[in-house]
C-alpha positions, 0 to 999 in steps of 0.5 A: 500500499502507499501507506506502507511505502511512505513508512519505509521511505522514512528509513532513508532520511538519514541518508544522503538522499533528499528526494525519491520517486515513487511509482505504481498502479494506474500511472501513480507517480509521486516524489517524496521528500525525505527531510519533511516527509511530504509528497508531491503529485507527478501527473502522467498520461498513463492509465496502467501500472508502471513496473519498469525500473525507473532511471535517472537521466539528469538532474530533472529528468527520469524515464520509466515504462510499464503496462501502457506499452510506453516509454515515458520521459518525465521532467520532475522539476517541472512536473511535466511529462516530456515525451512518450513512445510506444512499444509493442509489449509491456516494458520489463526493464530499461537502462541508460546507454548514453546521454541520448539513448535508452535500452528497453526490454519488452517481451522477447525483444531488445530496443534502443530509444533515442532522444534529442537534446530536450528529450521532446522527441524519441525514436525507437529501433529494434536491436534483437531478441531472446527466445523468452521474456527479457527480464533485465538489461544493464549497461557494462561499458560504453558500447556494451549492454547485457540482457537476461532472459526467461530462455536461461541466457545472458546476451552481451550486445555491441550497441554500434553493430546491434549484434550479440557478441557473446551468450552466457549459458549455465543457468537451469531456470529463467534469469531475472537479474543481473548486477555488475561487480566490477569492469569485467565481472557480473553476477546473474541470479535465476529462479530457484536462488541460483547466482552465477559469477562471470567474467563477461569479456572472456567470456567465462563462468567463474562460480556458481552459488545456490542460495539456501532458502530460510 
């Protein structure tokens, strides 16, 4: 509930964070001030749930997506939706590739959205696809991004050539997420609490960890 979320957000008040964006069902978007515990409505054009990871583009602009099949760029200072672009399916995850581009995961497909300087115009280009829903996208370097999928694979993409440069296989269930540990090393986690550590540049599986439940 919103009340539960509000209560949890008070816990960050002692950290060096002054504003947090809360997104949720039916286009719900608010800005929470961690110092005085106040909220500000951020009106959107969305009617359905926002459930992709939101990303900060600069000091005022954020981007997010969800069930409406739209990627949205929003100015939190002006409390204004700057632009939106339609995607063929639900947006599960996004990541910033550069100052002017965002990688978008929806369904089996990976696409890149390009923006002009003020983010008022967006263009979308298909990069490629998995054989299952893409659950996570992550920027690894200037021209490399990774995607994880229900097809149990991790793809490393070259953004310039729009090609898969390596496929990491070893998970036995759907791969839900990815974290970059350092320049060369990533960790991926799959359904069933399976974590694998990889050197994505070689590419090589370094270690498999089974997390015990309970």
